[in-house]
PQR file of N, CA, C, O and H, with PARSE charges and radii, in Angstrom:
ATOM      1  N   MET A   1    -152.379   1.321 139.438 -0.4000 1.5000
ATOM      2  CA  MET A   1    -152.690  -0.070 139.584 -0.0000 2.0000
ATOM      3  C   MET A   1    -152.190  -0.863 138.388  0.5500 1.7000
ATOM      4  O   MET A   1    -151.559  -1.905 138.563 -0.5500 1.4000
ATOM      5  N   CYS A   2    -152.452  -0.403 137.208 -0.4000 1.5000
ATOM      6  CA  CYS A   2    -152.107  -1.170 136.008 -0.0000 2.0000
ATOM      7  C   CYS A   2    -150.612  -1.191 135.758  0.5500 1.7000
ATOM      8  O   CYS A   2    -150.112  -2.127 135.135 -0.5500 1.4000
ATOM      9  H   CYS A   2    -152.965   0.444 137.066  0.4000 1.0000
ATOM     10  N   ASP A   3    -149.880  -0.184 136.227 -0.4000 1.5000
ATOM     11  CA  ASP A   3    -148.435  -0.169 136.025 -0.0000 2.0000
ATOM     12  C   ASP A   3    -147.763  -1.333 136.729  0.5500 1.7000
ATOM     13  O   ASP A   3    -146.742  -1.832 136.256 -0.5500 1.4000
ATOM     14  H   ASP A   3    -150.286   0.576 136.734  0.4000 1.0000
ATOM     15  N   SER A   4    -148.305  -1.769 137.833 -0.4000 1.5000
ATOM     16  CA  SER A   4    -147.697  -2.879 138.555 -0.0000 2.0000
ATOM     17  C   SER A   4    -147.988  -4.220 137.890  0.5500 1.7000
ATOM     18  O   SER A   4    -147.412  -5.235 138.281 -0.5500 1.4000
ATOM     19  H   SER A   4    -149.135  -1.364 138.218  0.4000 1.0000
ATOM     20  N   ALA A   5    -148.863  -4.246 136.900 -0.4000 1.5000
ATOM     21  CA  ALA A   5    -149.200  -5.485 136.190 -0.0000 2.0000
ATOM     22  C   ALA A   5    -148.722  -5.419 134.745  0.5500 1.7000
ATOM     23  O   ALA A   5    -149.395  -5.914 133.841 -0.5500 1.4000
ATOM     24  H   ALA A   5    -149.332  -3.422 136.582  0.4000 1.0000
ATOM     25  N   ASP A   6    -147.563  -4.809 134.531 -0.4000 1.5000
ATOM     26  CA  ASP A   6    -147.030  -4.679 133.181 -0.0000 2.0000
ATOM     27  C   ASP A   6    -146.589  -6.009 132.588  0.5500 1.7000
ATOM     28  O   ASP A   6    -146.512  -6.146 131.367 -0.5500 1.4000
ATOM     29  H   ASP A   6    -147.017  -4.407 135.265  0.4000 1.0000
ATOM     30  N   ASN A   7    -146.303  -6.978 133.428 -0.4000 1.5000
ATOM     31  CA  ASN A   7    -145.869  -8.273 132.919 -0.0000 2.0000
ATOM     32  C   ASN A   7    -147.004  -8.926 132.143  0.5500 1.7000
ATOM     33  O   ASN A   7    -148.152  -8.949 132.588 -0.5500 1.4000
ATOM     34  H   ASN A   7    -146.366  -6.867 134.420  0.4000 1.0000
ATOM     35  N   GLU A   8    -146.661  -9.454 130.978 -0.4000 1.5000
ATOM     36  CA  GLU A   8    -147.659 -10.134 130.175 -0.0000 2.0000
ATOM     37  C   GLU A   8    -148.188 -11.339 130.945  0.5500 1.7000
ATOM     38  O   GLU A   8    -147.414 -12.092 131.536 -0.5500 1.4000
ATOM     39  H   GLU A   8    -145.729  -9.436 130.617  0.4000 1.0000
ATOM     40  N   GLY A   9    -149.494 -11.517 130.938 -0.4000 1.5000
ATOM     41  CA  GLY A   9    -150.087 -12.651 131.621 -0.0000 2.0000
ATOM     42  C   GLY A   9    -150.554 -12.354 133.027  0.5500 1.7000
ATOM     43  O   GLY A   9    -151.037 -13.250 133.720 -0.5500 1.4000
ATOM     44  H   GLY A   9    -150.122 -10.905 130.458  0.4000 1.0000
ATOM     45  N   THR A  10    -150.419 -11.108 133.466 -0.4000 1.5000
ATOM     46  CA  THR A  10    -150.922 -10.754 134.786 -0.0000 2.0000
ATOM     47  C   THR A  10    -152.181  -9.918 134.649  0.5500 1.7000
ATOM     48  O   THR A  10    -152.359  -9.192 133.672 -0.5500 1.4000
ATOM     49  H   THR A  10    -150.027 -10.381 132.904  0.4000 1.0000
ATOM     50  N   ILE A  11    -153.039 -10.030 135.628 -0.4000 1.5000
ATOM     51  CA  ILE A  11    -154.286  -9.272 135.640 -0.0000 2.0000
ATOM     52  C   ILE A  11    -154.264  -8.380 136.872  0.5500 1.7000
ATOM     53  O   ILE A  11    -154.201  -8.883 137.994 -0.5500 1.4000
ATOM     54  H   ILE A  11    -152.895 -10.620 136.422  0.4000 1.0000
ATOM     55  N   PRO A  12    -154.316  -7.068 136.683 -0.5600 1.5000
ATOM     56  CA  PRO A  12    -154.316  -6.178 137.845  0.2800 2.0000
ATOM     57  C   PRO A  12    -155.645  -6.268 138.591  0.5500 1.7000
ATOM     58  O   PRO A  12    -156.710  -6.339 137.978 -0.5500 1.4000
ATOM     59  N   VAL A  13    -155.568  -6.264 139.917 -0.4000 1.5000
ATOM     60  CA  VAL A  13    -156.755  -6.308 140.767 -0.0000 2.0000
ATOM     61  C   VAL A  13    -156.558  -5.289 141.874  0.5500 1.7000
ATOM     62  O   VAL A  13    -155.510  -5.253 142.518 -0.5500 1.4000
ATOM     63  H   VAL A  13    -154.703  -6.207 140.415  0.4000 1.0000
ATOM     64  N   LEU A  14    -157.566  -4.465 142.090 -0.4000 1.5000
ATOM     65  CA  LEU A  14    -157.539  -3.502 143.186 -0.0000 2.0000
ATOM     66  C   LEU A  14    -158.731  -3.791 144.082  0.5500 1.7000
ATOM     67  O   LEU A  14    -159.878  -3.742 143.640 -0.5500 1.4000
ATOM     68  H   LEU A  14    -158.418  -4.495 141.567  0.4000 1.0000
ATOM     69  N   ILE A  15    -158.453  -4.093 145.341 -0.4000 1.5000
ATOM     70  CA  ILE A  15    -159.507  -4.336 146.326 -0.0000 2.0000
ATOM     71  C   ILE A  15    -159.533  -3.116 147.238  0.5500 1.7000
ATOM     72  O   ILE A  15    -158.505  -2.714 147.785 -0.5500 1.4000
ATOM     73  H   ILE A  15    -157.521  -4.134 145.700  0.4000 1.0000
ATOM     74  N   PHE A  16    -160.722  -2.529 147.395 -0.4000 1.5000
ATOM     75  CA  PHE A  16    -160.808  -1.322 148.205 -0.0000 2.0000
ATOM     76  C   PHE A  16    -162.075  -1.311 149.042  0.5500 1.7000
ATOM     77  O   PHE A  16    -163.048  -2.000 148.734 -0.5500 1.4000
ATOM     78  H   PHE A  16    -161.557  -2.855 146.951  0.4000 1.0000
ATOM     79  N   LYS A  17    -162.047  -0.509 150.117 -0.4000 1.5000
ATOM     80  CA  LYS A  17    -163.165  -0.423 151.045 -0.0000 2.0000
ATOM     81  C   LYS A  17    -163.220   0.966 151.622  0.5500 1.7000
ATOM     82  O   LYS A  17    -162.198   1.563 151.959 -0.5500 1.4000
ATOM     83  H   LYS A  17    -161.257   0.051 150.367  0.4000 1.0000
ATOM     84  N   PHE A  18    -164.440   1.475 151.732 -0.4000 1.5000
ATOM     85  CA  PHE A  18    -164.708   2.734 152.418 -0.0000 2.0000
ATOM     86  C   PHE A  18    -165.508   2.426 153.678  0.5500 1.7000
ATOM     87  O   PHE A  18    -166.099   1.351 153.783 -0.5500 1.4000
ATOM     88  H   PHE A  18    -165.271   0.990 151.458  0.4000 1.0000
ATOM     89  N   ASN A  19    -165.536   3.334 154.617 -0.4000 1.5000
ATOM     90  CA  ASN A  19    -166.305   3.132 155.844 -0.0000 2.0000
ATOM     91  C   ASN A  19    -167.779   2.889 155.524  0.5500 1.7000
ATOM     92  O   ASN A  19    -168.383   3.598 154.718 -0.5500 1.4000
ATOM     93  H   ASN A  19    -165.056   4.207 154.532  0.4000 1.0000
ATOM     94  N   ARG A  20    -168.335   1.880 156.168 -0.4000 1.5000
ATOM     95  CA  ARG A  20    -169.757   1.538 156.063 -0.0000 2.0000
ATOM     96  C   ARG A  20    -170.207   1.208 154.636  0.5500 1.7000
ATOM     97  O   ARG A  20    -171.390   1.324 154.313 -0.5500 1.4000
ATOM     98  H   ARG A  20    -167.844   1.305 156.822  0.4000 1.0000
ATOM     99  N   VAL A  21    -169.281   0.806 153.801 -0.4000 1.5000
ATOM    100  CA  VAL A  21    -169.579   0.413 152.419 -0.0000 2.0000
ATOM    101  C   VAL A  21    -168.924  -0.944 152.194  0.5500 1.7000
ATOM    102  O   VAL A  21    -167.794  -1.162 152.629 -0.5500 1.4000
ATOM    103  H   VAL A  21    -168.321   0.712 154.064  0.4000 1.0000
ATOM    104  N   PRO A  22    -169.620  -1.862 151.517 -0.5600 1.5000
ATOM    105  CA  PRO A  22    -169.011  -3.186 151.277  0.2800 2.0000
ATOM    106  C   PRO A  22    -167.715  -3.093 150.472  0.5500 1.7000
ATOM    107  O   PRO A  22    -167.497  -2.143 149.719 -0.5500 1.4000
ATOM    108  N   THR A  23    -166.876  -4.087 150.649 -0.4000 1.5000
ATOM    109  CA  THR A  23    -165.621  -4.181 149.910 -0.0000 2.0000
ATOM    110  C   THR A  23    -165.920  -4.293 148.421  0.5500 1.7000
ATOM    111  O   THR A  23    -166.846  -4.999 148.022 -0.5500 1.4000
ATOM    112  H   THR A  23    -167.053  -4.858 151.260  0.4000 1.0000
ATOM    113  N   ARG A  24    -165.143  -3.602 147.606 -0.4000 1.5000
ATOM    114  CA  ARG A  24    -165.290  -3.626 146.151 -0.0000 2.0000
ATOM    115  C   ARG A  24    -163.968  -4.061 145.522  0.5500 1.7000
ATOM    116  O   ARG A  24    -162.895  -3.929 146.111 -0.5500 1.4000
ATOM    117  H   ARG A  24    -164.391  -3.028 147.930  0.4000 1.0000
ATOM    118  N   VAL A  25    -164.090  -4.584 144.306 -0.4000 1.5000
ATOM    119  CA  VAL A  25    -162.933  -5.056 143.558 -0.0000 2.0000
ATOM    120  C   VAL A  25    -162.976  -4.434 142.170  0.5500 1.7000
ATOM    121  O   VAL A  25    -164.013  -4.457 141.506 -0.5500 1.4000
ATOM    122  H   VAL A  25    -164.961  -4.692 143.828  0.4000 1.0000
ATOM    123  N   ALA A  26    -161.856  -3.880 141.733 -0.4000 1.5000
ATOM    124  CA  ALA A  26    -161.736  -3.324 140.381 -0.0000 2.0000
ATOM    125  C   ALA A  26    -160.824  -4.240 139.575  0.5500 1.7000
ATOM    126  O   ALA A  26    -159.694  -4.521 139.975 -0.5500 1.4000
ATOM    127  H   ALA A  26    -161.014  -3.861 142.273  0.4000 1.0000
ATOM    128  N   ILE A  27    -161.329  -4.701 138.434 -0.4000 1.5000
ATOM    129  CA  ILE A  27    -160.544  -5.566 137.534 -0.0000 2.0000
ATOM    130  C   ILE A  27    -160.801  -5.128 136.103  0.5500 1.7000
ATOM    131  O   ILE A  27    -161.831  -4.515 135.823 -0.5500 1.4000
ATOM    132  H   ILE A  27    -162.247  -4.473 138.109  0.4000 1.0000
ATOM    133  N   PRO A  28    -159.882  -5.431 135.191 -0.5600 1.5000
ATOM    134  CA  PRO A  28    -160.114  -5.099 133.789  0.2800 2.0000
ATOM    135  C   PRO A  28    -161.247  -5.951 133.217  0.5500 1.7000
ATOM    136  O   PRO A  28    -161.474  -7.078 133.657 -0.5500 1.4000
ATOM    137  N   LEU A  29    -161.940  -5.406 132.250 -0.4000 1.5000
ATOM    138  CA  LEU A  29    -163.057  -6.126 131.634 -0.0000 2.0000
ATOM    139  C   LEU A  29    -162.634  -7.446 131.020  0.5500 1.7000
ATOM    140  O   LEU A  29    -163.415  -8.397 131.017 -0.5500 1.4000
ATOM    141  H   LEU A  29    -161.755  -4.491 131.892  0.4000 1.0000
ATOM    142  N   HIS A  30    -161.415  -7.529 130.498 -0.4000 1.5000
ATOM    143  CA  HIS A  30    -160.977  -8.786 129.887 -0.0000 2.0000
ATOM    144  C   HIS A  30    -160.820  -9.898 130.917  0.5500 1.7000
ATOM    145  O   HIS A  30    -160.755 -11.069 130.543 -0.5500 1.4000
ATOM    146  H   HIS A  30    -160.780  -6.757 130.501  0.4000 1.0000
ATOM    147  N   ALA A  31    -160.758  -9.563 132.204 -0.4000 1.5000
ATOM    148  CA  ALA A  31    -160.732 -10.591 133.240 -0.0000 2.0000
ATOM    149  C   ALA A  31    -162.130 -11.165 133.468  0.5500 1.7000
ATOM    150  O   ALA A  31    -162.277 -12.314 133.885 -0.5500 1.4000
ATOM    151  H   ALA A  31    -160.811  -8.612 132.508  0.4000 1.0000
ATOM    152  N   VAL A  32    -163.149 -10.358 133.192 -0.4000 1.5000
ATOM    153  CA  VAL A  32    -164.534 -10.820 133.310 -0.0000 2.0000
ATOM    154  C   VAL A  32    -164.879 -11.713 132.129  0.5500 1.7000
ATOM    155  O   VAL A  32    -165.482 -12.773 132.297 -0.5500 1.4000
ATOM    156  H   VAL A  32    -163.029  -9.425 132.853  0.4000 1.0000
ATOM    157  N   ASN A  33    -164.495 -11.280 130.932 -0.4000 1.5000
ATOM    158  CA  ASN A  33    -164.741 -12.062 129.722 -0.0000 2.0000
ATOM    159  C   ASN A  33    -163.428 -12.184 128.952  0.5500 1.7000
ATOM    160  O   ASN A  33    -163.049 -11.261 128.231 -0.5500 1.4000
ATOM    161  H   ASN A  33    -164.005 -10.418 130.795  0.4000 1.0000
ATOM    162  N   PRO A  34    -162.730 -13.310 129.096 -0.5600 1.5000
ATOM    163  CA  PRO A  34    -161.428 -13.474 128.450  0.2800 2.0000
ATOM    164  C   PRO A  34    -161.456 -13.400 126.926  0.5500 1.7000
ATOM    165  O   PRO A  34    -160.400 -13.331 126.298 -0.5500 1.4000
ATOM    166  N   GLU A  35    -162.620 -13.411 126.330 -0.4000 1.5000
ATOM    167  CA  GLU A  35    -162.731 -13.285 124.873 -0.0000 2.0000
ATOM    168  C   GLU A  35    -162.491 -11.846 124.415  0.5500 1.7000
ATOM    169  O   GLU A  35    -162.173 -11.606 123.250 -0.5500 1.4000
ATOM    170  H   GLU A  35    -163.478 -13.466 126.840  0.4000 1.0000
ATOM    171  N   TRP A  36    -162.643 -10.897 125.329 -0.4000 1.5000
ATOM    172  CA  TRP A  36    -162.484  -9.485 124.979 -0.0000 2.0000
ATOM    173  C   TRP A  36    -161.017  -9.099 124.878  0.5500 1.7000
ATOM    174  O   TRP A  36    -160.139  -9.769 125.422 -0.5500 1.4000
ATOM    175  H   TRP A  36    -162.901 -11.092 126.275  0.4000 1.0000
ATOM    176  N   GLU A  37    -160.775  -8.003 124.170 -0.4000 1.5000
ATOM    177  CA  GLU A  37    -159.431  -7.454 123.990 -0.0000 2.0000
ATOM    178  C   GLU A  37    -158.795  -7.129 125.345  0.5500 1.7000
ATOM    179  O   GLU A  37    -159.462  -6.626 126.250 -0.5500 1.4000
ATOM    180  H   GLU A  37    -161.489  -7.459 123.728  0.4000 1.0000
ATOM    181  N   VAL A  38    -157.510  -7.421 125.471 -0.4000 1.5000
ATOM    182  CA  VAL A  38    -156.771  -7.086 126.698 -0.0000 2.0000
ATOM    183  C   VAL A  38    -156.507  -5.588 126.699  0.5500 1.7000
ATOM    184  O   VAL A  38    -155.719  -5.079 125.902 -0.5500 1.4000
ATOM    185  H   VAL A  38    -156.969  -7.830 124.737  0.4000 1.0000
ATOM    186  N   ASP A  39    -157.175  -4.899 127.601 -0.4000 1.5000
ATOM    187  CA  ASP A  39    -157.028  -3.453 127.753 -0.0000 2.0000
ATOM    188  C   ASP A  39    -157.245  -3.135 129.224  0.5500 1.7000
ATOM    189  O   ASP A  39    -158.382  -3.097 129.694 -0.5500 1.4000
ATOM    190  H   ASP A  39    -157.815  -5.312 128.248  0.4000 1.0000
ATOM    191  N   ASN A  40    -156.157  -2.906 129.951 -0.4000 1.5000
ATOM    192  CA  ASN A  40    -156.246  -2.669 131.387 -0.0000 2.0000
ATOM    193  C   ASN A  40    -156.845  -1.317 131.744  0.5500 1.7000
ATOM    194  O   ASN A  40    -157.022  -1.024 132.927 -0.5500 1.4000
ATOM    195  H   ASN A  40    -155.233  -2.936 129.569  0.4000 1.0000
ATOM    196  N   GLN A  41    -157.159  -0.493 130.766 -0.4000 1.5000
ATOM    197  CA  GLN A  41    -157.773   0.799 131.039 -0.0000 2.0000
ATOM    198  C   GLN A  41    -159.297   0.708 131.131  0.5500 1.7000
ATOM    199  O   GLN A  41    -159.941   1.621 131.646 -0.5500 1.4000
ATOM    200  H   GLN A  41    -157.014  -0.731 129.805  0.4000 1.0000
ATOM    201  N   LYS A  42    -159.871  -0.377 130.639 -0.4000 1.5000
ATOM    202  CA  LYS A  42    -161.319  -0.603 130.711 -0.0000 2.0000
ATOM    203  C   LYS A  42    -161.588  -1.487 131.917  0.5500 1.7000
ATOM    204  O   LYS A  42    -161.238  -2.668 131.923 -0.5500 1.4000
ATOM    205  H   LYS A  42    -159.347  -1.119 130.220  0.4000 1.0000
ATOM    206  N   MET A  43    -162.218  -0.902 132.949 -0.4000 1.5000
ATOM    207  CA  MET A  43    -162.341  -1.569 134.238 -0.0000 2.0000
ATOM    208  C   MET A  43    -163.791  -1.868 134.608  0.5500 1.7000
ATOM    209  O   MET A  43    -164.721  -1.203 134.152 -0.5500 1.4000
ATOM    210  H   MET A  43    -162.502   0.057 132.943  0.4000 1.0000
ATOM    211  N   ALA A  44    -163.951  -2.872 135.436 -0.4000 1.5000
ATOM    212  CA  ALA A  44    -165.235  -3.210 136.047 -0.0000 2.0000
ATOM    213  C   ALA A  44    -165.065  -3.152 137.560  0.5500 1.7000
ATOM    214  O   ALA A  44    -164.029  -3.545 138.096 -0.5500 1.4000
ATOM    215  H   ALA A  44    -163.196  -3.412 135.807  0.4000 1.0000
ATOM    216  N   ILE A  45    -166.083  -2.662 138.233 -0.4000 1.5000
ATOM    217  CA  ILE A  45    -166.083  -2.616 139.696 -0.0000 2.0000
ATOM    218  C   ILE A  45    -167.195  -3.556 140.155  0.5500 1.7000
ATOM    219  O   ILE A  45    -168.328  -3.467 139.683 -0.5500 1.4000
ATOM    220  H   ILE A  45    -166.925  -2.343 137.798  0.4000 1.0000
ATOM    221  N   MET A  46    -166.863  -4.452 141.076 -0.4000 1.5000
ATOM    222  CA  MET A  46    -167.846  -5.441 141.517 -0.0000 2.0000
ATOM    223  C   MET A  46    -167.627  -5.779 142.980  0.5500 1.7000
ATOM    224  O   MET A  46    -166.631  -5.387 143.588 -0.5500 1.4000
ATOM    225  H   MET A  46    -165.942  -4.524 141.459  0.4000 1.0000
ATOM    226  N   SER A  47    -168.580  -6.514 143.530 -0.4000 1.5000
ATOM    227  CA  SER A  47    -168.451  -6.963 144.918 -0.0000 2.0000
ATOM    228  C   SER A  47    -167.397  -8.055 145.008  0.5500 1.7000
ATOM    229  O   SER A  47    -167.010  -8.642 143.998 -0.5500 1.4000
ATOM    230  H   SER A  47    -169.390  -6.833 143.037  0.4000 1.0000
ATOM    231  N   MET A  48    -166.942  -8.318 146.210 -0.4000 1.5000
ATOM    232  CA  MET A  48    -165.959  -9.375 146.432 -0.0000 2.0000
ATOM    233  C   MET A  48    -166.542 -10.728 146.013  0.5500 1.7000
ATOM    234  O   MET A  48    -165.847 -11.526 145.383 -0.5500 1.4000
ATOM    235  H   MET A  48    -167.257  -7.841 147.030  0.4000 1.0000
ATOM    236  N   ASP A  49    -167.783 -10.991 146.348 -0.4000 1.5000
ATOM    237  CA  ASP A  49    -168.407 -12.264 145.971 -0.0000 2.0000
ATOM    238  C   ASP A  49    -168.484 -12.427 144.459  0.5500 1.7000
ATOM    239  O   ASP A  49    -168.220 -13.508 143.933 -0.5500 1.4000
ATOM    240  H   ASP A  49    -168.347 -10.343 146.860  0.4000 1.0000
ATOM    241  N   ASP A  50    -168.846 -11.355 143.758 -0.4000 1.5000
ATOM    242  CA  ASP A  50    -168.897 -11.423 142.293 -0.0000 2.0000
ATOM    243  C   ASP A  50    -167.513 -11.696 141.709  0.5500 1.7000
ATOM    244  O   ASP A  50    -167.371 -12.471 140.764 -0.5500 1.4000
ATOM    245  H   ASP A  50    -169.061 -10.476 144.185  0.4000 1.0000
ATOM    246  N   TRP A  51    -166.498 -11.053 142.279 -0.4000 1.5000
ATOM    247  CA  TRP A  51    -165.132 -11.268 141.802 -0.0000 2.0000
ATOM    248  C   TRP A  51    -164.709 -12.720 141.994  0.5500 1.7000
ATOM    249  O   TRP A  51    -164.102 -13.317 141.105 -0.5500 1.4000
ATOM    250  H   TRP A  51    -166.613 -10.423 143.047  0.4000 1.0000
ATOM    251  N   LEU A  52    -165.030 -13.283 143.154 -0.4000 1.5000
ATOM    252  CA  LEU A  52    -164.687 -14.682 143.407 -0.0000 2.0000
ATOM    253  C   LEU A  52    -165.414 -15.610 142.431  0.5500 1.7000
ATOM    254  O   LEU A  52    -164.858 -16.625 142.012 -0.5500 1.4000
ATOM    255  H   LEU A  52    -165.523 -12.798 143.876  0.4000 1.0000
ATOM    256  N   ASN A  53    -166.638 -15.271 142.072 -0.4000 1.5000
ATOM    257  CA  ASN A  53    -167.373 -16.062 141.075 -0.0000 2.0000
ATOM    258  C   ASN A  53    -166.724 -15.955 139.694  0.5500 1.7000
ATOM    259  O   ASN A  53    -166.665 -16.942 138.960 -0.5500 1.4000
ATOM    260  H   ASN A  53    -167.089 -14.446 142.412  0.4000 1.0000
ATOM    261  N   VAL A  54    -166.236 -14.766 139.337 -0.4000 1.5000
ATOM    262  CA  VAL A  54    -165.545 -14.580 138.059 -0.0000 2.0000
ATOM    263  C   VAL A  54    -164.293 -15.446 138.020  0.5500 1.7000
ATOM    264  O   VAL A  54    -164.037 -16.131 137.030 -0.5500 1.4000
ATOM    265  H   VAL A  54    -166.284 -13.964 139.934  0.4000 1.0000
ATOM    266  N   ILE A  55    -163.524 -15.414 139.086 -0.4000 1.5000
ATOM    267  CA  ILE A  55    -162.302 -16.230 139.142 -0.0000 2.0000
ATOM    268  C   ILE A  55    -162.650 -17.703 139.007  0.5500 1.7000
ATOM    269  O   ILE A  55    -162.017 -18.434 138.245 -0.5500 1.4000
ATOM    270  H   ILE A  55    -163.732 -14.857 139.890  0.4000 1.0000
ATOM    271  N   LYS A  56    -163.652 -18.128 139.747 -0.4000 1.5000
ATOM    272  CA  LYS A  56    -164.049 -19.540 139.721 -0.0000 2.0000
ATOM    273  C   LYS A  56    -164.476 -19.972 138.322  0.5500 1.7000
ATOM    274  O   LYS A  56    -164.091 -21.045 137.859 -0.5500 1.4000
ATOM    275  H   LYS A  56    -164.165 -17.534 140.366  0.4000 1.0000
ATOM    276  N   SER A  57    -165.265 -19.148 137.653 -0.4000 1.5000
ATOM    277  CA  SER A  57    -165.773 -19.531 136.336 -0.0000 2.0000
ATOM    278  C   SER A  57    -164.719 -19.420 135.239  0.5500 1.7000
ATOM    279  O   SER A  57    -164.813 -20.123 134.233 -0.5500 1.4000
ATOM    280  H   SER A  57    -165.579 -18.276 138.029  0.4000 1.0000
ATOM    281  N   ASN A  58    -163.717 -18.556 135.406 -0.4000 1.5000
ATOM    282  CA  ASN A  58    -162.719 -18.327 134.355 -0.0000 2.0000
ATOM    283  C   ASN A  58    -161.364 -18.958 134.638  0.5500 1.7000
ATOM    284  O   ASN A  58    -160.458 -18.833 133.814 -0.5500 1.4000
ATOM    285  H   ASN A  58    -163.640 -17.985 136.223  0.4000 1.0000
ATOM    286  N   TRP A  59    -161.193 -19.627 135.764 -0.4000 1.5000
ATOM    287  CA  TRP A  59    -159.874 -20.108 136.158 -0.0000 2.0000
ATOM    288  C   TRP A  59    -159.229 -20.985 135.087  0.5500 1.7000
ATOM    289  O   TRP A  59    -158.051 -20.814 134.775 -0.5500 1.4000
ATOM    290  H   TRP A  59    -161.929 -19.729 136.433  0.4000 1.0000
ATOM    291  N   SER A  60    -159.985 -21.917 134.525 -0.4000 1.5000
ATOM    292  CA  SER A  60    -159.402 -22.816 133.516 -0.0000 2.0000
ATOM    293  C   SER A  60    -158.998 -22.038 132.260  0.5500 1.7000
ATOM    294  O   SER A  60    -158.010 -22.383 131.610 -0.5500 1.4000
ATOM    295  H   SER A  60    -160.943 -22.056 134.778  0.4000 1.0000
ATOM    296  N   ILE A  61    -159.745 -21.008 131.921 -0.4000 1.5000
ATOM    297  CA  ILE A  61    -159.399 -20.173 130.762 -0.0000 2.0000
ATOM    298  C   ILE A  61    -158.115 -19.392 131.053  0.5500 1.7000
ATOM    299  O   ILE A  61    -157.242 -19.292 130.190 -0.5500 1.4000
ATOM    300  H   ILE A  61    -160.547 -20.728 132.449  0.4000 1.0000
ATOM    301  N   TYR A  62    -157.997 -18.840 132.262 -0.4000 1.5000
ATOM    302  CA  TYR A  62    -156.779 -18.118 132.635 -0.0000 2.0000
ATOM    303  C   TYR A  62    -155.563 -19.033 132.547  0.5500 1.7000
ATOM    304  O   TYR A  62    -154.523 -18.639 132.019 -0.5500 1.4000
ATOM    305  H   TYR A  62    -158.706 -18.921 132.962  0.4000 1.0000
ATOM    306  N   LYS A  63    -155.692 -20.250 133.064 -0.4000 1.5000
ATOM    307  CA  LYS A  63    -154.571 -21.199 133.037 -0.0000 2.0000
ATOM    308  C   LYS A  63    -154.183 -21.545 131.600  0.5500 1.7000
ATOM    309  O   LYS A  63    -152.996 -21.625 131.283 -0.5500 1.4000
ATOM    310  H   LYS A  63    -156.537 -20.570 133.493  0.4000 1.0000
ATOM    311  N   GLN A  64    -155.172 -21.750 130.732 -0.4000 1.5000
ATOM    312  CA  GLN A  64    -154.886 -22.082 129.342 -0.0000 2.0000
ATOM    313  C   GLN A  64    -154.200 -20.913 128.640  0.5500 1.7000
ATOM    314  O   GLN A  64    -153.250 -21.112 127.883 -0.5500 1.4000
ATOM    315  H   GLN A  64    -156.136 -21.685 130.989  0.4000 1.0000
ATOM    316  N   LYS A  65    -154.679 -19.696 128.889 -0.4000 1.5000
ATOM    317  CA  LYS A  65    -154.048 -18.518 128.276 -0.0000 2.0000
ATOM    318  C   LYS A  65    -152.619 -18.350 128.778  0.5500 1.7000
ATOM    319  O   LYS A  65    -151.736 -17.957 128.015 -0.5500 1.4000
ATOM    320  H   LYS A  65    -155.450 -19.534 129.504  0.4000 1.0000
ATOM    321  N   GLU A  66    -152.387 -18.642 130.043 -0.4000 1.5000
ATOM    322  CA  GLU A  66    -151.033 -18.549 130.581 -0.0000 2.0000
ATOM    323  C   GLU A  66    -150.116 -19.548 129.877  0.5500 1.7000
ATOM    324  O   GLU A  66    -148.985 -19.212 129.526 -0.5500 1.4000
ATOM    325  H   GLU A  66    -153.104 -18.961 130.663  0.4000 1.0000
ATOM    326  N   GLU A  67    -150.598 -20.770 129.671 -0.4000 1.5000
ATOM    327  CA  GLU A  67    -149.801 -21.789 128.989 -0.0000 2.0000
ATOM    328  C   GLU A  67    -149.536 -21.407 127.529  0.5500 1.7000
ATOM    329  O   GLU A  67    -148.481 -21.722 126.979 -0.5500 1.4000
ATOM    330  H   GLU A  67    -151.516 -21.044 129.956  0.4000 1.0000
ATOM    331  N   ASP A  68    -150.508 -20.723 126.906 -0.4000 1.5000
ATOM    332  CA  ASP A  68    -150.377 -20.321 125.509 -0.0000 2.0000
ATOM    333  C   ASP A  68    -149.624 -19.003 125.340  0.5500 1.7000
ATOM    334  O   ASP A  68    -149.407 -18.566 124.210 -0.5500 1.4000
ATOM    335  H   ASP A  68    -151.366 -20.467 127.352  0.4000 1.0000
ATOM    336  N   GLY A  69    -149.226 -18.371 126.423 -0.4000 1.5000
ATOM    337  CA  GLY A  69    -148.490 -17.119 126.352 -0.0000 2.0000
ATOM    338  C   GLY A  69    -149.368 -15.892 126.249  0.5500 1.7000
ATOM    339  O   GLY A  69    -148.889 -14.837 125.831 -0.5500 1.4000
ATOM    340  H   GLY A  69    -149.402 -18.727 127.341  0.4000 1.0000
ATOM    341  N   TRP A  70    -150.639 -15.990 126.614 -0.4000 1.5000
ATOM    342  CA  TRP A  70    -151.581 -14.862 126.641 -0.0000 2.0000
ATOM    343  C   TRP A  70    -151.731 -14.188 125.293  0.5500 1.7000
ATOM    344  O   TRP A  70    -151.983 -12.984 125.252 -0.5500 1.4000
ATOM    345  H   TRP A  70    -151.028 -16.846 126.953  0.4000 1.0000
ATOM    346  N   ASN A  71    -151.592 -14.892 124.206 -0.4000 1.5000
ATOM    347  CA  ASN A  71    -151.763 -14.309 122.870 -0.0000 2.0000
ATOM    348  C   ASN A  71    -153.159 -14.537 122.369  0.5500 1.7000
ATOM    349  O   ASN A  71    -153.494 -14.118 121.261 -0.5500 1.4000
ATOM    350  H   ASN A  71    -151.388 -15.870 124.239  0.4000 1.0000
TER
END
């Protein structure tokens, strides 16, 4: 998963589902809290709704980091 997000400024996301189990999303911890070190090996697993809330709350931070070159 992380190999496909080698480009600087991208956040790898894996959405997966098993039979009779709700959809889950795996994202790096730095996507949950942009203040943390960028390390795609440290992952969080959450529900789809939680992931959408993370995106909603962090969208402006992601855009600013993209403009600043993700440094």
